[in-house]
N, C-alpha and C positions, 0 to 999 in steps of 0.2 A: 269375651276374652279370647276368643279361638283367632280373631282377626287381628288382635292387636298382640298372640302369642307368634300368629306366623309373619308378621311384619317384623317385629324383633328378630325371629330366627332368619329371614331374607337381609334385616341389617345387619345381622352378626355373621352370614355367608358372605356379604357383597364387602367387609372388612375384612374376613380371612384370606379372599384372595386378593384381595389390595396389599396385603401384609404379604402375600406368597409371590409377588410380581416383583416386589421391591423388598427383599430382605434387610438392605441394609436399613430401612427404616421400622421394622418389624414392632422394636419396643414400644415405639412411639403411635404407631397408629392402629395397634393390636385391641382389640375393647377389652372394657373395662370386667366383661364378666368372665369373658378367657385368663383374663388373668388373676383371677379368683382362685378357678381350678388348678391353679398350679400348687407344688407344693409349697408349704410352710417356710419361709424362711428361716434361718439359723442367726445364733446371737452375731457368730461371727460374719455370715453373711450380708447381716444388718449392717454392723459395722464398716465391712470391706465398700459398701453400696453407699454408705453416710460418705466415707472417706472421698467416693469417686462423685459424689456430687457433690460434695466441699470443693471440689479442682474447676468445675464449670465455673466459666466466668459468664454471666449475662451481660453482654453489652448495653450498653444504654447513649445515650446521643453525646453524651461526653466523651466517653471512652472509643467509640465509634470514629468520633472527630479526633481525637488527640492520637489515635492509632491508625489512620487515613491521610490526616490533613496537614497538622501542624504539632507542635507540642505544645500542648494544652498547660503543661506541668510550667512552662516558662512563662504563662500570660500572668499577671497581675492584672484581674480585674479592674478591682481597687483603683490602679493608677490610670484608668484609660478616662476620656473625656465625658461627658454628661450626654453627648450623642451619640455614642456609641450605645449607652444602656436605655436611650428612650426614644422616643419619635415626637417629634413636632406635629403640630396641626398639619400641616401642608403634607408632611410626611403618612400620616393615617389617611388623610385625603388620599393619599395615591397610593395606598393600597387598598381601599375600598376601591377604586377606579379599576387596578389591577385584576381584583376578584372580579370584578363585573365583564373587563375583557375575557378572562379565564372561563367564565360561566358561558359567553356568548361562543366562545370558540369552540368548547369542548361541544356544546350543542349545534353548533353547524359542521363539526368536525370529528365525529365520534370515534374515529378509526386512529389517528393522529394522537401522540404521546403527549401528555399534559406538557404545558409552558413553564418554562423557567424563569420566573417573576421574582420572587420575594422569600429568598432563603435565609435560615439564622444566620447572624452573627457571631461574633467569637462571644458574646454578651447573652446569647438566644433569643435576640429581639430579630425579630422582622423586618427587614430590609430591599428596598426594590434594586433589582440589579444595576441600574440606568445612574442611582445615586452613591453606590459603591466607587465608581470610580473618577478620580481624580485626578483631572488633568493639570500635571507640574512639568514644566522645565527646568533640568538638571541644570544646575550651576555649572555643569563640565562642561567642556567643548566637545570631547571625545563623547558624549552622549546626548548630541544633537542630531543625528543623521541614523535611519532606519534601521543599518545593520548595526553598527553599534548598540544600539538600544537592546536590540534584541540580540544580540551576541554578551552583551552585560547582564542580561534577566536568566539565559540558559546557564552561565557560568555561575550566576550569583546564588540560584536558587537550588533545591536538591528535590527532585521530583519522586511523589508520590502517588502511587494509581490511585485510581477513583477505587471506593470503598464495593458501590456496584456500576459492575462496566457496562450496565444499559440502562442506568438511571445516573440526570445528572447528578450533585452533590446536594444535600441537606445544608449543608452548612457553607456560606461562602465569605473569608475572612476579609477584614481590611489590609491595602498593600501594607500599612504600616505596620502592621503584624505580621505578616507574612517575610517583610523585610526581616523584621527584629529574630521571626523564629528559622528565616534563612529555608525554611520548608512550604513543601504544595502541590495540591493537585495542577492540572492544564487549567480550569479557569482560573484560580490564583495566580498562575502566570500570564494566563492572555489579561486579568485586569491591570497588573500592573502592569504589564507592557501597554497595552491603550490608552492606560493613564499618561504614560513617557510619552508614548507617539504623539498624543494631544495637544500635552503641553509645547510640544515641536512643531507644531502645525500640520501636522500630518491629519488626514482624514479618514478617522481606524475606529473600528469598530471589532466589540467581541462577540464571537460566532459560537452557536450552541446546536452541535452538529454530531454525522457520524464520523470515524475516519477510520483505516486499517488499524490491523495489530500491531505491525510495527510502527506507524502513527501514536497510538495511543500508547504502549507502553515504550517509545525513546527509545526503540529497537533500529540501530543504524549498520548493523553487520550488513547488511544487503544495500548499503547506499555507500558509495563513492566519494571519500574524505574530500571538500573542497581544495584543499592544501595539496593536494594530487594531480589536480584538471590542469594542464597547463593552457593557457590564453592563446587563443588563435592568433596566428600571424597573418598581420593582413597581405594577400597577394598583390606583390606589386606589378603593374604591368608594363613591360619594357614598351617603351614610348620607339617606335622606327622612326628612323632617321628619312626625312623628307627624300627624296631620288633628287640627285644634281642634275642640273641638265647636261653638262657634256663630260659626265663620268665616264669611266673606262668601262667595257663592257666585260662582266667576270669570264672568266674561261670556260670552256666548254666542259661540262661534264661528263666524265669518261668513265664514271662507275658502273657495273654494273646491276640492272634493275634485278635480275632472276636473285643476283644476290643478297640485292637489299628487301626483296619480297621473303627469301628466307629467313634472314636476321627477325624480322618484322614477323613471323612466324613465330619464331622463338622465341622472341622477349613474349609476345603474347599468351604463348603455353606458359611460361614461366611468371606471368602476371597470372594465369588461371589456376595455375598447383597454387600461388598464394593467397588468393581468396578463396580456394577451394580449402586452403590449411587453416584460415581465418575465419570463413563458416565456421567450420568444425569446432575450432577452439572455441565460440560462442556458443554454438549450440551445447557444448560440456559444460561451459560455465553455467547457462540456462539451468543445463539439468542437473548441477550442483547447487545453485543457489533457488531451485524451485521453491517456490513458496509452499507449506502445508496447507490444506483447504482448512480454514477455518469455522468453525460452529456457528459462530458468533457476526460472521460479514455480515456489516451495513446496519449492524443492531447495536456498535460498540460506540458509547459515546465520547467524544472528544469536542475539546475549546481548542478554540486560536482565533487569530487575527486577520480580519482582512481592511486591505488600506487600497481605498479606491482612488483614481486618476481625481488630478485636477491642480489641489493641493501639493508646493513643495514640487514642482513641476514635476509630477511622477506622472509620466506616461502612460501606462496602461496598471489598470486593477492585479491587485494579486493578494496572496495567502503568506500569515507567517506561523509556522509553528514556534509557539513560545516556548517549548520544550527543547527544540535544538536548535532555536536561534536562526532557522535556515527559511529562506521563501521558495514561493511556491506558486508556480502555475494554477489558475484556477481549474486547468484542465488536466491535472495532475489525477492520477488513479487513487492518489492514498486520502480522498477527498469522497465520501462518499455519499453526502445528503448533508442540506442545512436545515435547521428547523424555524430558528428566529436569530437576529442579533440586535443590539443594542451599542449603543455610544452615551455619553451625560445629556444628552438632550431627548432622546426618543428609545422608544422600540418598536422593531418592524417581525412579522412572522413574514414566514417564505409560503408561497400561496402557488409557487412551480412546483410541477414534478420532477424527482430529482433518477428517476430512471435509468436518466444518463449520468451520474455521480452529480458535479457539478460543473459538467462542460456546457452545459447547454444554458445553465442560470443568466439571468440578463439583471445585473447588480445596478437598475434603474428605480433608488428608492420612491422617485417621486411617484412611480405608478400603482395606484391603489390596488390594480387587479390582480400583479407581482409580487408588492409587497405589502401589506395588512398593518397600519400602525395604528400603536394606540392613542397616541396624542395628537390634536388639530397642529398645535404650535410645532411642525416639519421643518427646519430649514431646507428640505428638499423640492425645488421646484416640480408643481403637479404637469398633470399632462392639459394642453391647453383644448378648448372646447371645439368643438366643430359648429359650423354655420347653423344647423339643423339645432344642435344644442343652446347654441346661444339665444335664438329668438325665443326660445324658451323662457330667459330671464329678461326682455324688456320691460316689462310690466314693472314701474317705482314699488308698485307696494310687496310686491314678491321678493324686491332684492333688498327691501328695508328688512322686511322678514326672515332672508334668508342672514343678511348681516345678523339683528337679534340673535336666531339661532347659533350661529357661531359664535358669536361672546359670548353668548352663557358656555358653550361647551369648550371654547377655550380654557385649558390648563398646562401649566410651563411645569418644566420637570422641578422638583425643588432640588435645591440644591446638595451639594454632598455631605456626606455626614463624616466623612475621612479628614483626617489632620493632613496637613500638607507632608508631599513624600520628602523625606530627607536623606540622603545616601553621606555619610561622613566623608573625607577625604582618606580614613584607613580602610574604610569597607570599598571604596572606591577603586582603590589601589591592590586588597588583597583578593579582591571579585570571588573565587571560588573558596568553598567552603575547605575549613582547613587551610586552604591557601594551596589545595590540589584537585585536581579534576581529571579523569581519566573516559575515553569516550572511545568506544571502538567502531570502525566502519570496517567495508569491503576489503580485506587484505590490509589494515592498515590500522595502527593503534594512535591514539594522538593524547599525550597527556600536557596536561597546562599548570604550572606554578606562577607564585604571588609575586612579584619583585623582593630581591633579597632573601626570599627563600632561600634559597638555595645558597650554600658560597662561592660556585663558581659563577652565581651568575645565569644560571640555565632557568629560561621563561616555557618553555615550550620545546615538546619533544615527537617527532613523528617519524613511527617506525612503519616502513612498508612490508610486507612477505609476499613469498613469492606463493604461495597453499592457500587456501581458504580455512585452513586450521592456525594458520598463524604461528607456525612452526618453523619455517627458514626464513631468516631474516634475508631481505634482498639489499636495502638502504636503508639510513637514519639521516634526517634532519634535524639539528638542534639550533635553537635561537636563545640568543645569550640578549641580555642589556646590561647598563652600569660598568660594564666590563670596563679595566682601568686599561687596556693592550687594545679595545676598540672593536671587539671581536662581537658581530654581530651575526652570524649563521654558520653552523659546520655543517655539512654535506658528507656524508661516510658510504663509500660504496663496498657493500659487505664482498661482491663479486669480483670485483678487481681489485679492490681492497687501497683503491684511492681518494683520499681525503680532500675535500676542498673549503678553506675559510674565508669567508668574507667580513671584511672592516669597515668599519666606516670610516669617516674623515679626522684624521685628528691623530693618526698612529707616527710615533716619534719618525719611521722610516716612511710616512706616506702612504704602507701597503694596505692595498685593495684588497687583492682578491692571492690566497695564496694553495696551489693544487701540489699534493705530493702523496708519496707513500711511506716516508720515513724520514724522522727527522735528523736524520745519521747526513753531514755535508757529501756535498760531491754525487748526489743521488738523483735520479728525474726529480723535479720540481718545475713550478711553472710559478712565478711572482708577477703582479699586477698592480702598477702603481697609481695615484696620483698625481699626475704630470705637471698639473699647475701647481700642487704645492712640493715640489721639488727646484733645485735650481739647474739638473744638467738636463730635467724634460724628459728622466725614463721614463716610459708607457709600459712596460713590460721584460722581462727576465725570464728564458729559458733555458735551465742547466739540468747536463746528463751527465756520467760520470766522463768523459771524454773531450765534450763542447761545451758551450756558453753560449746563447743568442741573446741581443741585446736590440731594441726597439725603441726612437726615440722619436720625439716632438717637439717642435719650436725652438731648437736650438739657435744660437747664432752664427754659430759652423755649419749649420744645414747637415749636419748628422743624425742619420736617419736610421742604421742597421749597422751593428757588427757580431761577428760570429768570431769564434775564438774556438780553435781545436787544440786540444794537449796534450801533450806526450803521457808517455808511464810514468806514473810518480814512482821516488823510488823509496822515499817515507809516507808510509800512513798516517794520516790528518787525522786528529779528533776534532770535535766540536770545543770541549775547553781546553783545547794548546793555546797557548800563547805564543807559539812559533808561527811567524805567518808561513815560510813554506809553501810560497806559490809552484803550481804545476809548470813544466817547462809549455813554455808556447809554441807549437807548430807551425800555426798558418793565424794571422788576422784578416778578414775581410770586414770592410767597413764599406760602406754604400751614402751617397749622398744626395740630398736633394738639392734639382736645380735651383743655381744663385744665378738671379737677372742682372745684376752689376756686373759678372760677367762674359766674356763670350761664350760661346757652348764649346770651342772648340781648346778654350782652353780652364774649363770648370770640371773637376775631376765629379764622375760621376759612381766610381770603384774604384778602391783600391785595396789590392792585396798583399800582404807581408809576410813569405813565405823566410821565416827565420832561416830553419836547417837547410834549406838550400841556397840562402842568400842571394834572396833575387826579389822586387816588387815591380810589379805590376800592376799597370793606371789603363782604366778605361774613361774614356772623358762622354760626357752628353752630345748626345747627338741633335746636329741641327736640323730645322725644323723643312729645311728643301733636301737632307741628304739623309740616305739609305743605310749608312754607314758612320760608324764613328769613328777617332783618330784613340790609336793604342800605344801605349810604351811598358817596353820592361828594361828594369835597370839588374845591370849583376852587380852585387852588392859587397865591395872586397875588405879587407882592412886597409888600414890608412897605410899602414907600413909591410914591407916585406921581410924574410927573412933575417936579411942583412939589415933593418933599420931605416932603408933607404925608402923616401916617399912614394907610393905609386901616382903617376900621371895617368890623370884621364884621355881612356884611349876611343876611339866610334866602335869596337865591340863592345864596351861595357852597356851601349844604350842602342836597345834594337826598337824600332819607329816603325809605326803605321798611319798615315796622313793622309787624309782623304785629298787635301788642300796644302801639300805644301810649302812650310816658310821660311825666310831665311836665317831668321834669328832662332828656329829650333832645332837648325842643323848645327849653329855653333858648341863647340866642348863647353864652354863657360858654361853659358844656359844648360847645359845638360849636368856639368856639375856640380852647380847652384842648387837645381832641383833635386839631383840627388842628395846633396847634404841636408837639404831641409827635407825631405821624406825620411834620412836618418835618424835626424829630430823628431820629426813626426813618429816615427816607429817607438823610439822611447817613449816619448810619452803616451802613445796605445797601448805600449807594455806595462805601464804603469797606473794607465787606468784600468786596464784588467786585473791587476794584483788591488788594487781598490775595490773591483766590485766582489773581488775573491772575500775579501775581507767582510766588505759589509753583508754578503751572504751569510758569514761566520756569524757576527752580530747580531744580525735580525734572526736568527735563529736561536743563538744566547737568549735574546730578549724574549723570543715566544714560550721558549721550554721554561724561563722566569718567571713568564705572568702566569702560566698553566699552574705551575707549584704552588705560586701564591696568593694565586684565584682573587686580585686586589678591586676591588667594587668601587666606583667613583660615587661621593653621594653630593646631593646639590646643596647650594646655601641655604637653598628655602627649605630644604625639608628642617625643620627642627628637630625634627622626633630622631634621626640617627646621627644627623651632624653635630659631634663633641665640640667640634672646636667654636660653630657658632652658639652650641648650648652653653658652653662656659662664658661666650661671651656676652652673652644674654643676660647671664648668672652677674656676673661681676660688674654689666652695670644697672644693674638694679640693686646688688651691695651698695654701689656708689650713690646712688640715687636716693635710696633709705639712711647711709650716713650724712647724707648731703640735706635731706629734712631732718633728721636728727638736730644738725648743728644751726640750722634754723631755730628749733623749738629754741632750742640752747640759747642762742645769740638773744630772743626776746623776752627781755628780762621785765623784772617787774617795776614798775614805777613807783610800788608803795612800797618794796622792798627796804631800801635805806633808810625811811624813815621807822617802819616798822619794827626794825633791828635797835631801833632807839628804847623800843617798850620791853618791860621784864619778858621773857617769853612763858607762855599757857595763860596771860593776863587777859581776860574780856576786857575788849573794848569799852569805854565810857563814852555819852554823850562828848563832855567836855574835851577827850581825847581825840575825839574821830572828827571835832569842828577845829580841834590845834593841826591834826596832819594835815586835813584838806588846807586850811589856808599855809602850811609849812611847804606843802610840796606846790601849789601854786606861785607861792614867794620864789620857791628854786626857781620853777621853770619862768618866773617872769624876769627873774637873774638873767638865766641864761640866755633870754631872747635879748636882753640889753648886751650884754656883754658880747653877745654873737655882733648886733648892732655895732658895736663899739668895734670891733674888731677889723669891721668890713671897712667902717670908716677911717679907721686909721690906716689900714692900707692905701685907699684909697688916694688920703690924704700922702702920704707914703710917694705914692709911684707920680702924681703931679708934682710934688717936689721935685724928684728925681727928672723928670721934665721938663722941670724948668732948668735945673742946673746945667742940661745936657743942650737946651735953646740957647744960654745966655755965653757956655762955649762955644758954642759954633757963632754966636755974634763977635768975641773977642778974635777968632782964630781962622775967620773965616777967607783971609786972604791968603794965609798958607800953608792951605790945607789943599792934600792930592786929591783927585777923582777917587780914589778906592776910599781915604777917610769920609768923605762926601757923601759914599754909597752906603758905607758902615753907620754914619751917623743916621740917615734917610731911614735905614732899614730899622735901628732900634729906635729912633721916632714911633716910627710903625707899629710896632711891638709895643711902646709903651702906651701909644695910644690904645692899643687893642686890649691892654689889659684894663686902662683905666676903663673905656665905654661898660666892659662884663663886669667889672666892680658897681659902678654906676647903676647898671643892673641889678644886679645883685641885690645891693641894699636898699633898691626902690621895691623890688619884689617881697622882701624879708620885711617891710615897713605895711607894706598891705595885706602879707598872711603872719604876719605875730599875733595881732588880735584874733583873727579865727581860730589858731592853734590855741591860743589859751583859753577860748569858751570852748574848745571841743574838749580839752582837758579837763574844766571842771565841768562839764556835762558827762563827762566817763568818770570823774569823781562822784556825781551822784548816784550815777546808775553801779558803780559798783557793788558789789553784793555783799563786802567785809562793813561798808560805810553807810550804804542805801538806810538802812532804817533807822540809825541813827539820825541823819541831817535830814528827815522829813519835816521834824518841827521846823527846820531852819529856810524850809524851801517855800 
């Protein structure tokens, strides 16, 4: 007893020490003897304790699953198929094989975590993980590539963290249930994505491994948003022209080498200073974004998808994080290790050391040393045997024995118990839960909306910030869909206030890009157009308060450039002003491409109209064998003086510089005609400038109206939103229904006329039934006879008329004109056609009349109103 007492006392002391070390669990770990020594609880304290205990919820497996995996309340187990609730004999055998494999693995590798083999499904039935994968090819072209599939799964589902970050989940739902609930953990995400990728032809696998804290919690705040990464521009190497044999030697370089060296030193100092500032900025950024130490680093369980190279022209193997939809290299530091991976055919256990994360792993699943597979029926090629090993299998008996053992041990994976994965068009279009999803990146925030959710057609917005706290907005990018004005992207720079709108083809004015700071007219703006959609070939228009520059391409007059300088406006113009009120034009500069049909000396390269100075300057294209070009300047005067007399062309009104002077260009007549032509072209240029100003006002007015109206276009194939298509479909359905009712009404009862002769409500007798039958048959027989007589009468009538025509022709043949003969032949031809048709109809009627009579008689015998009464006479 003393020993026992000492033992009890020692146990109590140990328990009290443990309670002192862990005060937060003292109430749970305190020994029973110590609790008895406490003071007695009052009734109020007991009621308070009872209330507190009643508030404590004991988690059950179902509650555990409902709180972390999916919405258990929305799952109606009674509507699930039988494969969800039970296991087939092959599945039971597969579970036994998995248990045996797990026991051997635990015995050989006791220090490793238990394998994730057969978690429970939504019906609390254990299912092997490979059978949970259901390869499915989606009927949408947008879900055929791996990046679009991964992005869809990431957007469509809501991430729920694992209940225990150190262990795989106890439940793994089917992909159909996950899609219905639109929630799931990383294993649910990976299973769904792997099923879609396998259906699309990729060599994909679900991975059970370990990830970083950011990866497990889908924390992208330290990641750069993919939309902010600018694609690398390919550097074009300048091809050096081969040296010419008789090239002129370049002039001697007389620049100072000392000055060049000093300039290079100065540039190098500037580059070193910039590099120093850049490194300091990177160090500050690394210090600000430094990851806090994670106490569970390397122990957090995570699941992702592995895509091996080979199929679908995948050049290198890579990882896909199904939570974020992003791809990673196996060398990435976010992936810390792999326990196992599986697809719909087999299960592999990683036997390689992960001390260097996944960087040194070799994904040769056919190597049993690096990857231990569960089933022999793997489609991965095994390693080839060496010559020494091959000699051991030369004996035929050994080969036969080995073949029998392999035949006995081979076992194929049971088919998937999951129903085919289905995504409705509405779900594919909506994607994000409730139509909206927000993602936070490093110095950026990405918002996504479903199409037609926002009245202005906004589907995506990327906000870039200047600081890590995301308080100072740097720029905003907004993507639109289904806009009536074809607006596709809007880029807003908050620093400069510049707004750039990008439009798809189809704008009424063929607008492609619009850069501006204000929508008020006569402000700084740049408009770019789809030149192939415009008649005038306008490519770009740049506008400032004082100037306007237009660039053209592919015009028949070879105009490529027009620059206009405006004077001060007397009256201010508003956007909604109906008065054109053009700005006074001071100078118009036009440039032209080379016209190969004209000599270079006569082909104008640049034309300048100085309206205020009344001068016109011309510069011609330079010939290939010249180093200077011809120039002319005209002094434009009024056609009459103050007294009304016409001004005669004088030599001082045209100043010319010609490389090779020609006789006809010196004549006053030629100069006069050229100046008059330039005057007309100046008027035309001023008119085109005025039209350009009006076009700018019209474009600004249309843009403001579209921005206020928010008109969205709806496809004719969208039967849900297209009201016109819906009304047309409903009208067609009504017409078809009315036509069907009309056909039903027209199908009259063949006994109705005869039944109407009997007293209403009176039951038919046998004699009356026989009489009705004979009367109906007799009437039908008479109708057949009348129809035959009618056809015969028409046949005889047509024959008599043809004979009369022929007799008339014989009597008047001599006196007939060619027109009368042609008319006679045409009438005879038509008469013969009618006679032949009537003859065919009469013969056909004679053949079908007996068959119709017998068919009616049979129908009368089977009529439910007469069948019972006519049985005796059959």
